[in-house]
Backbone as CSV, one residue per row, in Angstrom:
resi,resn,N_x,N_y,N_z,CA_x,CA_y,CA_z,C_x,C_y,C_z
1,MET,29.466,43.865,8.580,28.122,43.606,8.098,27.220,44.776,8.462
2,ASN,26.431,45.145,7.495,25.508,46.239,7.788,24.098,45.685,8.027
3,GLN,23.189,46.550,8.325,21.822,46.161,8.676,21.118,45.452,7.523
4,THR,21.370,45.881,6.305,20.734,45.275,5.133,21.164,43.820,4.984
5,ASP,22.449,43.574,5.161,22.958,42.202,5.067,22.339,41.319,6.152
6,ILE,22.256,41.826,7.356,21.684,41.065,8.471,20.200,40.788,8.198
7,ARG,19.505,41.774,7.666,18.089,41.595,7.342,17.911,40.511,6.277
8,LYS,18.749,40.526,5.236,18.675,39.514,4.178,18.958,38.119,4.737
9,ILE,19.937,38.025,5.578,20.275,36.734,6.185,19.111,36.231,7.052
10,ASN,18.523,37.129,7.821,17.379,36.745,8.648,16.190,36.291,7.792
11,GLU,15.969,36.966,6.661,14.885,36.565,5.754,15.163,35.189,5.161
12,GLN,16.408,34.964,4.791,16.765,33.666,4.232,16.613,32.552,5.272
13,ILE,16.984,32.847,6.477,16.823,31.861,7.558,15.341,31.569,7.777
14,ALA,14.520,32.596,7.766,13.077,32.408,7.953,12.493,31.566,6.825
15,ILE,12.920,31.806,5.603,12.450,31.018,4.453,12.870,29.552,4.611
16,LEU,14.127,29.335,4.983,14.616,27.967,5.165,13.879,27.249,6.296
17,GLU,13.611,27.959,7.382,12.871,27.356,8.493,11.448,26.998,8.066
18,SER,10.840,27.855,7.283,9.490,27.598,6.785,9.480,26.369,5.874
19,ARG,10.450,26.292,4.979,10.558,25.136,4.089,10.770,23.848,4.884
20,GLN,11.632,23.915,5.873,11.900,22.726,6.681,10.637,22.275,7.413
21,ALA,9.895,23.214,7.951,8.652,22.865,8.649,7.671,22.209,7.685
22,PHE,7.554,22.742,6.475,6.673,22.160,5.470,7.144,20.766,5.100
23,GLN,8.452,20.590,4.918,8.991,19.285,4.564,8.792,18.274,5.693
24,ASP,8.955,18.708,6.926,8.713,17.815,8.065,7.260,17.331,8.074
25,LEU,6.343,18.250,7.825,4.928,17.899,7.778,4.656,16.926,6.626
26,THR,5.222,17.207,5.483,5.036,16.345,4.312,5.596,14.950,4.562
27,ILE,6.764,14.877,5.153,7.373,13.581,5.460,6.490,12.801,6.424
28,GLU,5.955,13.451,7.418,5.080,12.772,8.378,3.806,12.267,7.695
29,GLN,3.235,13.062,6.809,2.039,12.639,6.080,2.346,11.445,5.176
30,LEU,3.471,11.487,4.492,3.869,10.369,3.635,4.117,9.116,4.461
31,ASN,4.753,9.276,5.593,4.999,8.144,6.477,3.684,7.511,6.927
32,GLN,2.710,8.335,7.286,1.413,7.815,7.703,0.718,7.099,6.557
33,SER,0.858,7.631,5.348,0.281,6.967,4.174,0.906,5.597,3.963
34,ILE,2.202,5.508,4.130,2.890,4.227,3.974,2.420,3.239,5.035
35,ILE,2.265,3.693,6.245,1.778,2.824,7.328,0.374,2.318,6.999
36,ASP,-0.503,3.210,6.549,-1.875,2.827,6.196,-1.882,1.834,5.035
37,GLN,-1.057,2.086,4.026,-0.998,1.193,2.875,-0.461,-0.181,3.269
38,GLN,0.520,-0.219,4.163,1.057,-1.498,4.615,-0.019,-2.302,5.344
39,LYS,-0.838,-1.629,6.139,-1.941,-2.316,6.823,-2.928,-2.877,5.803
40,GLN,-3.231,-2.097,4.774,-4.145,-2.565,3.735,-3.556,-3.752,2.987
41,ILE,-2.279,-3.695,2.683,-1.612,-4.800,1.987,-1.666,-6.065,2.826
42,GLN,-1.387,-5.947,4.103,-1.442,-7.118,4.982,-2.852,-7.680,5.039
43,TRP,-3.854,-6.805,5.125,-5.243,-7.259,5.164,-5.599,-7.983,3.864
44,LEU,-5.194,-7.407,2.724,-5.473,-8.026,1.436,-4.739,-9.359,1.280
45,GLN,-3.497,-9.428,1.737,-2.752,-10.681,1.670,-3.448,-11.769,2.477
46,GLU,-3.968,-11.407,3.624,-4.678,-12.379,4.455,-5.954,-12.845,3.753
47,ARG,-6.671,-11.925,3.129,-7.890,-12.300,2.409,-7.565,-13.219,1.236
48,VAL,-6.502,-12.928,0.505,-6.095,-13.782,-0.612,-5.729,-15.170,-0.096
49,ARG,-5.028,-15.234,1.011,-4.648,-16.524,1.589,-5.896,-17.323,1.967
50,LEU,-6.857,-16.668,2.622,-8.088,-17.357,3.013,-8.882,-17.822,1.797
51,LEU,-8.987,-16.967,0.787,-9.705,-17.352,-0.422,-9.008,-18.502,-1.138
52,SER,-7.693,-18.466,-1.152,-6.930,-19.549,-1.768,-7.184,-20.865,-1.051
53,GLU,-7.204,-20.830,0.271,-7.482,-22.039,1.044,-8.897,-22.547,0.769
54,LYS,-9.858,-21.642,0.712,-11.235,-22.041,0.427,-11.347,-22.653,-0.967
55,LEU,-10.662,-22.063,-1.923,-10.697,-22.569,-3.294,-10.082,-23.957,-3.372
56,LYS,-8.956,-24.140,-2.718,-8.308,-25.461,-2.717,-9.203,-26.501,-2.054
57,ALA,-9.884,-26.119,-0.993,-10.760,-27.053,-0.285,-12.002,-27.369,-1.120
58,ALA,-12.467,-26.408,-1.916,-13.691,-26.600,-2.686,-13.439,-27.282,-4.024
59,GLN,-12.266,-27.212,-4.567,-11.991,-27.747,-5.899,-12.317,-29.233,-6.033
60,PRO,-11.901,-30.093,-5.139,-12.195,-31.506,-5.340,-13.698,-31.778,-5.411
61,SER,-14.487,-31.076,-4.626,-15.926,-31.316,-4.639,-16.598,-30.707,-5.867
62,MET,-15.977,-29.733,-6.489,-16.574,-29.080,-7.647,-16.310,-29.849,-8.941
63,LEU,-15.249,-30.637,-8.982,-14.880,-31.357,-10.192,-15.184,-32.839,-10.022
64,ALA,-15.823,-33.416,-11.009,-16.090,-34.852,-10.972,-14.836,-35.600,-11.411
65,SER,-14.668,-36.785,-10.881,-13.513,-37.584,-11.287,-13.743,-38.098,-12.698
66,GLN,-12.686,-38.595,-13.331,-12.793,-39.115,-14.698,-13.817,-40.243,-14.762
67,ALA,-13.887,-41.099,-13.740,-14.829,-42.220,-13.725,-16.270,-41.741,-13.630
68,GLU,-16.491,-40.608,-12.989,-17.850,-40.096,-12.822,-18.328,-39.293,-14.029
69,GLU,-17.419,-38.875,-14.873,-17.774,-38.060,-16.044,-18.589,-38.888,-17.020
70,THR,-19.654,-38.317,-17.508,-20.417,-38.997,-18.564,-19.724,-38.733,-19.895
71,PRO,-19.691,-39.732,-20.746,-19.008,-39.506,-22.035,-19.789,-38.499,-22.891
72,PRO,-19.092,-37.815,-23.739,-19.771,-36.863,-24.624,-20.786,-37.597,-25.517
73,PRO,-21.786,-36.881,-26.008,-22.847,-37.537,-26.789,-22.364,-38.204,-28.079
74,HIS,-21.255,-37.832,-28.636,-20.818,-38.416,-29.901,-20.157,-39.796,-29.715
75,TYR,-20.053,-40.309,-28.482,-19.488,-41.641,-28.257,-20.556,-42.690,-28.351
């Protein structure tokens, strides 16, 4: 091996190391995004559950029973 070959190999190694460092950073950023999104999903799921419970609790009081309904004017 001559000096030119060694220099090319060293340049290729430096490029690969740079790419790996960039990919490691990107993977960490994506991982953090996934963690943040999972927290948001859990928060939203909890809000939907609470709203669903409130809606179920409020429905009977919002709707009149058939006996309480006044007949339409054409009767």
